[in-house]
C-alpha positions in Angstrom: 44.4 2.7 16.6 45.9 5.5 19.7 43.2 7.5 21.8 44.8 10.5 20.0 43.7 9.2 16.6 40.2 7.6 18.0 39.4 11.2 19.1 40.3 12.7 15.9 38.3 10.1 13.9 35.1 10.9 16.2 35.6 14.6 15.9 36.7 14.1 11.9 35.8 16.6 9.8 34.8 19.6 11.3 36.4 21.8 9.3 33.8 23.8 6.7 34.7 22.8 3.3 36.4 19.6 4.2 35.0 16.2 2.9 39.0 14.0 3.2 38.1 11.5 5.8 39.5 12.3 9.5 40.3 8.7 9.7 40.5 5.5 7.7 38.9 2.7 10.3 38.6 -0.1 7.5 40.3 -0.7 4.5 41.9 1.5 1.6 40.0 3.3 -1.1 39.7 2.1 -4.3 41.8 3.9 -6.6 40.5 6.4 -8.3 39.6 5.6 -12.2 41.5 7.2 -14.9 39.2 10.3 -16.7 36.3 9.1 -18.4 34.4 11.0 -21.3 34.0 14.2 -22.1 30.7 16.0 -20.1 28.7 18.6 -22.0 27.3 21.2 -19.6 23.8 20.0 -20.0 20.8 20.7 -18.4 19.9 21.1 -14.5 16.1 19.8 -15.5 14.8 17.1 -15.6 16.1 15.3 -12.5 17.4 12.1 -13.0 18.8 10.5 -16.3 17.3 11.4 -19.2 18.1 10.0 -22.9 18.1 12.5 -25.6 19.7 13.9 -28.7 21.9 16.8 -27.6 23.8 19.2 -29.5 24.4 19.0 -33.2 22.2 15.7 -33.4 24.7 13.9 -30.8 22.7 11.1 -28.8 23.7 10.9 -25.2 21.8 11.0 -21.4 21.8 14.1 -19.9 22.4 13.7 -15.5 21.1 15.7 -13.2 21.1 15.4 -9.6 19.8 17.8 -6.5 22.5 17.5 -3.8 22.2 20.7 -1.6 25.3 21.4 0.3 27.9 18.8 -1.6 31.2 20.0 -2.4 31.7 17.8 -5.7 29.3 14.6 -7.9 30.8 12.3 -9.7 29.3 9.9 -11.8 30.0 6.4 -12.0 29.5 4.8 -15.6 29.5 0.9 -15.4 30.1 -1.7 -18.1 31.6 -5.1 -18.7 30.5 -8.4 -17.5 29.3 -9.2 -13.7 27.2 -7.6 -11.2 29.7 -5.1 -10.7 31.8 -4.5 -14.2 34.7 -1.6 -15.0 34.0 1.7 -13.3 34.3 5.1 -15.1 34.1 7.9 -13.4 33.3 11.5 -14.6 32.7 14.8 -12.7 29.8 16.6 -12.7 31.1 20.3 -12.6 27.8 22.4 -13.9 26.0 23.5 -10.9 22.8 25.4 -10.6 20.5 25.7 -8.2 22.2 22.9 -6.0 21.4 20.5 -9.2 24.6 19.2 -10.7 24.2 17.9 -14.4 25.9 17.4 -17.1 25.2 15.9 -20.6 27.7 12.5 -21.3 27.7 11.7 -25.2 27.4 8.3 -26.2 25.5 7.0 -23.0 22.7 4.8 -24.4 20.1 3.1 -22.8 21.0 0.4 -20.9 23.8 1.9 -19.3 24.3 1.1 -15.9 25.2 4.0 -13.4 25.6 5.4 -9.7 27.2 8.4 -7.8 29.8 9.5 -5.4 29.0 12.7 -3.6 31.6 14.7 -1.7 31.2 16.7 1.3 31.9 17.0 5.2 31.4 14.3 7.4 30.3 15.8 10.5 27.3 13.7 12.0 27.0 16.1 15.1 25.5 18.8 12.4 23.9 16.0 10.1 26.9 15.7 7.5 27.3 12.3 6.3 29.0 13.2 2.7 30.8 9.5 2.1 32.6 9.2 -1.4 33.3 5.9 -0.9 29.5 4.8 -1.0 28.0 4.6 -4.8 24.6 6.1 -4.1 21.9 5.4 -6.1 19.7 8.0 -8.3 16.8 8.7 -6.3 15.2 9.5 -9.8 16.6 6.2 -11.4 13.8 4.9 -14.0 15.4 1.3 -13.3 17.5 -0.6 -11.0 19.8 -3.2 -11.9 21.3 -5.9 -9.4 19.9 -6.4 -5.6 21.2 -4.5 -2.1 22.9 -6.9 -0.2 24.2 -5.4 3.4 27.9 -6.1 3.9 30.1 -3.9 6.4 31.0 -1.6 2.9 27.5 -0.6 2.2 27.7 1.4 5.7 28.9 5.2 5.7 30.2 4.6 9.4 31.9 2.0 10.5 29.6 -0.8 12.2 32.3 -3.1 13.6 33.6 0.3 15.5 35.2 -0.8 19.5 32.8 2.1 20.9 29.7 1.0 19.8 28.1 4.4 21.1 29.9 6.6 18.5 30.3 4.0 16.0 28.1 6.0 13.6 30.3 9.1 13.9 33.4 7.3 12.2 33.9 7.4 8.4 33.8 3.7 6.7 36.3 4.3 3.8 35.7 1.0 1.7 34.0 1.1 -1.7 30.3 0.0 -1.6 30.4 0.0 -5.7 30.7 -4.1 -5.8 28.2 -4.6 -3.4 25.2 -2.2 -4.4 23.0 -2.2 -7.4 23.4 0.2 -10.1 20.5 2.9 -11.7 19.7 2.0 -15.5 19.2 4.7 -18.1 16.2 4.2 -19.3 14.7 5.2 -23.3 11.5 7.4 -22.1 10.1 7.0 -25.5 10.2 3.1 -25.9 8.4 3.2 -29.4 6.3 -0.1 -30.5 6.3 -1.2 -26.7 4.4 1.9 -25.2 1.3 2.0 -27.0 -0.5 3.9 -24.7 -3.1 5.1 -27.4 -4.6 2.0 -27.2 -5.2 2.2 -23.5 -8.2 3.0 -21.9 -8.2 3.8 -18.2 -11.6 2.0 -16.5 -12.1 5.7 -14.5 -14.4 3.9 -11.9 -16.0 6.6 -9.9 -15.6 5.7 -6.5 -18.5 4.8 -5.2 -18.8 2.0 -7.9 -15.1 0.4 -6.6 -14.2 -2.6 -5.4 -10.6 -2.8 -4.1 -8.3 -5.7 -4.0 -5.1 -5.6 -2.0 -2.9 -8.1 -3.7 1.0 -8.8 -3.8 2.6 -9.4 -7.7 4.7 -12.2 -6.5 2.4 -13.6 -3.7 -0.5 -13.6 -6.1 1.0 -15.1 -9.4 3.9 -17.4 -7.8 1.8 -20.7 -7.1 -0.7 -20.0 -10.0 -1.3 -23.5 -12.1 -2.0 -22.0 -15.4 0.7 -19.7 -15.3 3.9 -20.4 -17.3 6.6 -20.9 -14.8 8.8 -18.4 -16.3 6.2 -15.7 -15.3 5.1 -16.6 -11.9 6.0 -14.1 -9.5 6.0 -11.4 -12.2 4.6 -8.3 -13.3 3.9 -10.6 -16.7 2.6 -13.2 -14.6 -0.3 -10.8 -13.2 -0.7 -9.5 -16.7 -1.1 -13.2 -17.7 -4.9 -14.3 -18.8 -5.0 -16.5 -16.1 -4.3 -14.2 -13.5 -6.9 -11.9 -14.9 -9.6 -14.2 -15.2 -10.0 -14.7 -11.5 -10.1 -10.7 -10.8 -12.7 -10.5 -13.5 -14.9 -13.5 -12.3 -14.7 -12.1 -9.0 -15.8 -8.8 -10.3 -13.4 -6.5 -8.8 -13.0 -3.2 -10.5 -9.1 -2.0 -8.7 -6.1 -4.0 -7.6 -4.2 -2.3 -5.1 -0.6 -3.7 -5.7 1.8 -3.9 -2.1 4.6 -1.6 -2.7 6.1 -2.2 -6.1 9.1 0.5 -5.6 12.5 -0.9 -5.7 12.7 -1.7 -2.2 15.8 -3.2 -0.3 16.0 -6.0 2.2 16.8 -5.4 6.2 19.8 -6.4 7.7 18.1 -7.9 10.4 16.1 -10.2 8.1 19.2 -11.4 5.9 21.3 -12.5 8.8 18.2 -14.7 9.7 17.5 -16.3 6.0 14.8 -13.9 5.7 13.6 -11.4 3.0 11.3 -8.4 2.9 8.3 -9.8 1.4 5.8 -7.0 1.6 8.1 -4.2 0.5 7.8 -1.4 2.6 11.2 -0.5 2.5 11.6 1.8 -0.4 14.7 3.2 -2.0 14.1 3.9 -5.6 10.9 5.7 -6.2 10.5 6.0 -10.3 11.6 2.1 -10.7 9.8 -0.9 -10.4 11.0 -3.3 -8.5 13.6 -5.5 -10.7 12.8 -8.7 -8.5 9.5 -8.6 -10.2 10.3 -8.9 -13.6 10.6 -11.9 -15.6 11.6 -10.2 -18.8 15.3 -8.9 -17.3 16.3 -5.5 -15.2 18.3 -3.7 -18.0 15.4 -1.6 -18.2 12.9 -4.1 -19.3 11.1 -3.9 -15.9 9.8 -0.7 -17.1 8.0 -1.7 -20.4 6.8 -5.0 -18.4 5.2 -3.2 -15.4 3.3 -1.2 -18.6 1.9 -4.0 -20.5 0.7 -5.2 -17.1 -1.0 -2.1 -16.6 -2.9 -2.2 -19.9 -3.8 -5.8 -19.4 -5.5 -4.9 -16.5 -7.0 -1.7 -18.1 -8.0 -3.8 -21.3 -10.2 -5.9 -18.5 -11.6 -3.0 -16.5 -9.3 -3.0 -13.6 -7.7 0.4 -12.4 -4.2 -0.3 -10.9 -3.7 1.7 -7.7 0.0 1.4 -6.2 0.7 1.3 -2.4 3.6 4.0 -1.8 5.8 4.4 1.0 7.3 7.9 0.9 7.5 8.9 4.6 10.8 6.6 5.2 13.2 5.0 3.3 15.2 1.6 3.3 18.4 3.8 4.7 16.8 3.4 8.5 18.4 5.3 11.4 22.0 6.6 11.9 22.8 3.1 11.8 21.5 1.7 8.5 23.2 1.8 5.3 24.2 4.6 3.0 22.3 3.8 -0.3 21.0 6.7 -1.6 19.5 10.2 0.4 21.9 9.5 3.3 24.8 10.2 0.5 23.3 12.7 -1.5 22.8 14.9 1.6 21.3 13.9 5.1 19.9 16.8 6.1 18.0 17.8 3.3 16.3 14.7 2.8 15.5 13.4 6.3 14.1 14.7 9.8 16.9 15.1 12.3 16.4 15.2 15.8 17.4 19.0 17.1 21.2 17.2 18.1 21.2 16.6 14.2 23.3 13.3 14.6 20.3 11.2 15.1 16.9 11.0 13.2 13.4 11.7 13.8 11.4 8.8 13.5 7.8 9.2 12.8 7.2 6.0 11.0 8.7 3.2 13.2 11.2 2.5 10.3 14.4 4.4 11.6 13.8 7.6 9.6 11.1 10.0 8.2 11.4 11.9 4.9 11.6 15.9 5.2 8.6 16.3 3.3 8.2 20.3 4.3 12.0 20.6 2.2 11.1 21.7 -1.5 13.1 19.1 -2.9 12.0 16.4 -1.4 8.4 17.3 -2.2 9.7 17.9 -5.7 10.9 14.0 -5.2 7.7 12.7 -4.2 5.2 14.7 -6.6 7.3 14.0 -9.7 7.6 10.0 -8.8 3.6 10.6 -8.3 3.5 12.6 -11.8 5.6 9.8 -13.4 3.9 6.8 -12.2 0.2 8.1 -13.8 1.3 9.7 -16.4 4.2 7.9 -17.9 3.4 4.1 -15.8 -0.3 4.5 -16.6 -1.9 3.8 -12.6 -4.9 5.2 -11.5 -4.3 5.8 -7.8 -2.3 5.4 -4.7 -2.6 3.9 -0.7 -0.1 5.9 1.1 1.3 4.5 3.7 1.7 5.9 7.2 0.1 9.2 5.3 -0.1 11.1 8.6 3.6 11.3 8.8 3.4 12.8 4.9 0.9 15.3 6.3 3.1 16.3 9.4 4.5 20.3 9.0 7.5 20.8 11.3 6.0 18.3 14.0 2.2 18.1 14.9 -0.4 16.7 11.2 -1.7 19.4 9.9 -3.9 19.0 6.8 -2.9 22.1 5.8 0.7 21.3 5.2 2.5 21.8 1.6 2.4 17.8 0.8 -1.5 18.1 1.0 -1.9 21.3 -0.5 0.3 20.6 -3.3 -1.6 17.2 -4.2 -4.9 19.3 -4.0 -3.8 21.7 -6.8 -1.6 19.3 -9.0 -3.7 19.0 -11.9 -2.8 15.2 -12.5 -2.8 14.3 -9.2 -5.8 15.5 -7.8 -7.6 13.5 -10.5 -6.4 10.2 -9.4 -7.5 8.0 -6.5 -5.9 9.0 -3.5 -6.2 6.5 -0.3 -4.6 7.4 2.8 -3.7 5.1 5.7 -4.5 8.2 8.4 -2.3 7.5 11.1 1.7 7.5 11.9 3.8 6.0 15.1 4.1 9.4 16.5 2.4 11.9 18.8 -0.6 13.0 17.6 -0.6 10.5 14.5 -3.8 9.1 14.3 -6.1 11.1 11.9 -9.2 8.6 10.9 -11.4 11.0 9.2 -9.3 13.8 9.6 -7.8 14.1 5.9 -9.5 16.8 3.2 -11.8 16.6 0.4 -10.2 14.3 -2.8 -9.2 12.0 0.0 -10.2 8.5 1.1 -9.0 6.9 3.8 -8.8 3.1 5.3 -11.1 3.0 8.2 -10.0 1.2 10.7 -13.0 1.9 13.1 -14.8 -0.3 10.3 -12.5 -3.2 11.1 -12.4 -3.0 14.5 -16.6 -2.9 14.7 -17.0 -5.5 12.4 -15.0 -7.7 13.9 -16.0 -7.1 17.1 -19.5 -7.4 16.1 -19.1 -11.2 14.7 -17.3 -11.9 17.7 -20.5 -10.4 20.0 -18.1 -8.8 21.4 -19.2 -5.0 21.6 -21.8 -3.6 24.3 -24.2 -1.9 22.1 -25.1 -1.8 18.1 -24.5 2.2 18.3 -21.2 1.7 16.4 -22.6 -0.9 14.3 -25.4 1.3 13.1 -22.4 3.9 11.9 -20.1 1.9 10.2 -22.7 -0.2 8.1 -23.9 3.1 6.8 -20.8 5.0 5.4 -19.5 6.3 9.0 -21.1 9.8 8.4 -19.8 10.3 12.2 -16.3 10.3 10.6 -16.6 11.4 7.3 -19.9 13.8 6.9 -18.2 17.1 6.7 -16.3 19.6 3.9 -18.2 18.2 1.2 -17.1 14.3 1.8 -19.0 11.4 1.1 -19.8 8.0 2.3 -17.0 6.6 -0.2 -14.5 8.8 1.7 -14.3 5.3 3.8 -12.3 2.5 2.4 -14.0 -0.4 4.6 -12.2 -3.5 5.0 -12.2 -6.7 7.7 -8.6 -7.6 6.8 -5.7 -6.0 5.4 -2.1 -7.4 4.1 -0.5 -7.2 7.8 -3.0 -9.0 10.6 -4.9 -12.1 10.1 -6.3 -12.9 7.1 -10.0 -13.6 7.2 -9.6 -17.4 7.7 -7.1 -16.8 10.5 -9.5 -14.1 12.0 -11.7 -17.2 13.1 -9.6 -19.6 13.3 -6.8 -18.1 15.8 -7.1 -16.0 19.0 -3.1 -15.8 19.1 -0.6 -14.7 16.7 1.9 -17.3 15.4 5.0 -15.2 14.0 7.6 -17.7 15.2 8.7 -18.2 11.8 9.6 -14.7 11.7 12.8 -15.4 14.0 11.7 -12.4 16.2 10.3 -15.0 19.4 6.6 -14.1 18.6 7.4 -10.6 19.6 6.5 -8.6 16.6 2.7 -8.3 15.0 -0.1 -6.9 17.0 -1.9 -8.5 20.3 -5.1 -6.7 19.4 -6.5 -9.4 17.1 -10.0 -9.5 18.1 -10.4 -12.8 16.5 -12.3 -16.1 17.6 -11.0 -19.6 17.2 -14.4 -21.2 17.8 -12.9 -23.3 20.3 -9.9 -24.8 18.6 -6.6 -23.0 18.1 -5.5 -23.2 14.4 -6.4 -25.9 11.6 -9.0 -29.1 13.1 -10.5 -32.1 11.8 -13.6 -31.3 14.4 -16.4 -30.6 11.0 -18.3 -28.5 13.2 -16.0 -26.2 14.2 -14.6 -25.9 10.5 -18.5 -25.3 9.5 -18.8 -22.9 11.9 -15.7 -21.2 10.9 -16.7 -20.8 7.2 -20.0 -19.8 8.6 -18.3 -16.6 9.8 -16.2 -16.3 7.3 -19.5 -15.7 4.8 -20.6 -13.4 7.2 -17.7 -11.1 7.7 -17.5 -10.8 3.8 -21.4 -10.5 3.6 -21.0 -7.4 6.1 -18.1 -6.0 4.2 -19.8 -6.4 0.7 -23.2 -5.0 1.8 -22.0 -1.8 4.2 -22.1 2.2 2.5 -18.7 3.0 1.5 -15.8 1.6 -0.6 -15.2 -2.1 0.2 -11.2 -3.2 0.4 -10.9 -7.3 0.2 -7.1 -8.8 0.8 -6.4 -11.4 -2.3 -7.3 -15.1 -0.9 -10.0 -14.0 1.3 -12.6 -15.4 -0.8 -11.0 -18.5 -1.3 -9.8 -19.1 2.5 -6.4 -18.2 2.2 -4.5 -19.0 5.9 -0.9 -17.8 6.8 -0.8 -20.5 9.7 -1.8 -18.1 12.0 0.9 -15.2 11.4 -0.3 -11.8 11.6 2.4 -10.4 10.5 3.8 -12.0 7.7 6.1 -9.6 6.1 9.1 -11.5 5.6 7.2 -14.3 4.6 8.4 -14.8 0.9 7.0 -18.6 0.6 3.8 -20.5 0.9 2.9 -18.9 3.9 2.5 -15.6 2.1 1.9 -16.8 -1.3 -1.5 -18.1 -2.7 -2.6 -21.6 -2.3 -4.8 -22.0 -5.7 -5.5 -25.8 -5.0 -7.7 -24.0 -2.4 -10.4 -23.5 -4.7 -10.6 -27.4 -5.5 -12.2 -27.5 -2.3 -15.9 -27.1 -2.6 -16.3 -25.1 0.8 -13.8 -22.1 -0.4 -15.2 -22.7 -3.9 -18.6 -21.8 -2.1 -16.8 -18.7 -0.5 -15.5 -17.5 -3.9 -18.8 -17.8 -5.4 -20.8 -15.8 -2.5 -18.0 -13.2 -2.2 -18.7 -13.1 -6.5 -22.2 -12.7 -6.4 -22.3 -10.0 -3.5 -20.0 -8.1 -5.6 -22.4 -8.5 -8.5 -25.1 -7.1 -5.9 -23.3 -4.2 -5.5 -22.9 -3.6 -9.2 -26.4 -4.1 -10.1 -27.9 -2.1 -7.1 -26.8 1.5 -6.4 -28.8 1.8 -2.9 -25.9 -0.7 -2.2 -23.0 1.9 -3.4 -24.5 5.3 -2.6 -22.9 8.4 -3.7 -24.3 10.7 -0.7 -24.7 10.0 2.9 -28.7 9.1 4.3 -30.9 11.6 5.8 -33.1 8.8 8.1 -36.0 11.1 7.6 -39.0 10.5 5.4 -39.2 11.8 1.9 -42.5 11.0 1.5 -46.5 11.0 3.0 -46.0 7.4 3.8 -43.5 8.0 6.3 -41.1 5.9 4.5 -37.3 6.9 4.9 -33.8 6.3 3.2 -32.6 4.3 6.1 -34.3 3.0 8.7 -33.1 0.5 11.6 -35.2 -2.4 13.3 -35.1 -4.4 16.4 -36.3 -8.1 16.4 -39.9 -7.0 17.3 -40.5 -5.8 13.8 -40.0 -2.2 15.5 -38.0 0.4 14.5 -34.9 1.4 16.9 -35.7 3.7 19.8 -32.7 5.7 21.8 -32.8 3.3 24.3 -32.2 0.1 21.9 -29.4 1.8 20.8 -27.8 1.6 24.0 -29.0 -1.6 25.2 -27.0 -4.6 24.4 -28.0 -6.5 21.8 -26.8 -9.5 19.1 -29.2 -8.6 16.4 -29.8 -5.6 13.8 -31.9 -4.8 11.2 -31.2 -2.2 8.2 -33.7 -1.3 5.6 -32.5 0.1 2.6 -34.4 2.3 0.5 -33.8 2.6 -3.3 -36.8 5.3 -3.6 -34.9 8.0 -2.1 -31.4 7.7 -3.8 -30.1 11.3 -4.3 -28.6 12.5 -7.3 -29.3 11.4 -11.1 -27.7 8.9 -13.8 -25.7 10.2 -16.4 -28.7 11.5 -18.3 -30.3 13.2 -15.9 -33.1 10.4 -14.6 -33.7 9.8 -10.9 -32.1 6.7 -9.3 -34.6 4.2 -8.7 -33.4 1.2 -7.1 -34.8 -1.9 -5.3 -35.1 -1.7 -1.4 -33.5 -4.2 0.8 -34.0 -5.3 4.5 -30.5 -6.9 5.8 -30.6 -8.8 9.4 -27.4 -9.0 11.3 -27.7 -11.9 13.7 -24.4 -12.8 15.9 -26.0 -14.4 18.8 -25.2 -18.2 19.6 -28.5 -19.5 18.8 -31.5 -18.8 16.4 -33.7 -15.5 17.0 -37.4 -14.7 15.7 -37.5 -11.4 13.7 -40.3 -10.0 12.6 -40.5 -8.5 9.0 -41.6 -4.8 8.9 -44.9 -4.2 7.1 -46.5 -1.2 5.2 -45.1 1.1 4.3 -41.7 -0.5 4.0 -43.3 -3.7 2.8 -45.7 -6.3 2.0 -43.6 -9.0 0.7 -40.2 -9.8 1.4 -37.9 -12.5 -1.0 -34.7 -14.0 0.4 -31.4 -12.7 -1.7 -28.8 -14.3 0.2 -28.5 -16.4 3.6 -25.5 -16.9 5.2 -26.5 -20.2 7.1 -26.2 -22.3 4.8 -23.0 -23.0 2.7 -24.7 -23.7 -0.9 -26.6 -20.1 -1.9 -28.4 -22.1 -4.9 -31.8 -22.6 -3.2 -31.7 -19.4 -1.0 -32.7 -16.9 -3.8 -36.5 -16.3 -4.1 -37.8 -18.1 -0.9 -40.8 -15.3 -0.2 -42.0 -13.8 3.4 -45.2 -12.2 4.2 -44.1 -8.2 5.7 -45.3 -8.7 9.3 -44.1 -12.5 10.2 -41.7 -13.7 11.9 -39.0 -15.6 10.6 -36.3 -17.3 12.4 -32.6 -16.3 11.7 -30.5 -18.9 12.2 -27.9 -18.4 15.1 -24.7 -16.5 13.2 -26.1 -15.5 10.0 -26.7 -12.6 7.9 -30.1 -12.6 5.5 -30.7 -10.1 2.6 -34.1 -9.5 1.8 -35.5 -7.8 -0.9 -38.3 -6.1 -0.6 -41.0 -7.8 -3.2 -43.0 -5.6 -5.9 
């Protein structure tokens, strides 16, 4: 191409109203198909493709797409065999409030479709319309096919000689053969959608125990699930999967992203895939690859059946959702949906409009301040609650959603809309309270209704058990509900979602087995993943045959798990931590769709890991039976009776209450007394809540310590309930001790004692 032609390409499309490319850099456009079926005006609402009966009783589908600034919209229908099939295009001519719409008679459920949107190509002003690219409907209820990322799916010419302006040269090759299609779904699924028989558990926040799991990874290797169902929604609904959850005692599963997502180009080039799913492209569609029943709409019914099966077992379903960014990445990313519909309308752009404001670390950020973007997100959330049956959401990088124009704003449109929405304000709302932008760290700042992942809890507990805290002040706050973070604005202790591990980072077993990350399998020369692991390998890096080291590691696992489940707040476990799952030291297994990322169910056959599972189940059972371990209000620390007994007290190994100086002194031992006599609130019938009282002794020292048990008014006698120094807990419960006597607490252990009546 000549220099003049290059300049024309780079500057192309500047004239207002012109959507013809300035230059064709690669290939030619597919021939425009012949005229398609008749299109009736239809309606601008609801958005998406909705099958219904139209005028005169004619069945068909109403299509409605918001595309602000677009000059024309073509609906593309695909029929016939193969992943692509025969394409028929129909022009949507009705335009109402920037919504292009039309009713197409005869289009039935199962029909595959997409859009081509025409408009200016002017990246300098943020305009990136390109009708050569088939676009996924943001409201598609199901998606058929998988995203591949050859050059044809990019709106710009990827291999343009001058890469500094490559994103400004429009690519004219047709992307339709290389991208999945939306699928028309019948919303009234008849007998398959019998929500009348579904009963939501509605577990109160204070009573919740969350279990973070991956639909595919949790079931992929389960020996009692039929092979055809492993790795699918149907696999998670299988009795064998649900039996494990029920035995463990969790009340909710938090599913890693199940919105339709795409794999990043850099992973595909290395022969890897996005395993976790934090790369969403379809906010209404269950990820098709997790369906055993088919991808022509069957995945919707399969997901609903999974939810009903979990509800029947008393387990809520919480979705990890990624509304902060999409799979289209930055200006060098593919054109799959929103970029080609209205780039300026959907994404936050930098002042020069050519590039993207990135508060997520993923290349782009959705512009949630825009009404139509806010509508997309809230319509999606309501859909998953009202039609798919889910019970709540964990919002990835929630601070990015709370930004107004630039700064995080707790009065932002997103948070305000959620607070007043009659559907969404009633479900569980969990914030990951940070993003990667300036001022993005917002732990403790979200308003009432919201709970938060408390990373300060994670860091403090990890540091305590590797004996790395300068004193125990921070530990005291974290064990008792983090009142320093959440005791404001009517928030409660259950605003804190306590966790020691999550999907990103080491597993619990790896946390006590590795001091350095080992992410070589990710293909990034071990550069990815955090270096701030706060872990300890106890003398050997990685797996070892040294039984003393292995026994110490298992004890530390018991300590971490016991601490988590005795802490005030909402505990969250990661699937497999209860049975010693390992990722072989990989602390960023986002692309490991293999044995590194999957649960190894064979671990339960090993006595040590079976013992950990039994302890975890027993501790969860203790929480369920004892309201003092799941308080609905913060501790006061004040005496409520003449004998001086307080609802919460802290003790030194000398059996004396902690003084201010004790809090500031280096210490490896902490005693926490929880009174069951002073629990605020009433039960469902208005009666006072009375429970047992407990003393928990946490000792992180490398040697044993003598601990004097507090006497009256705290207790006259104590019975041991849990002793983490013992792998076999069967002999620990019932061991009694008189108050005022000193007991030996073994090195690196937790003792939980019940005050005897």
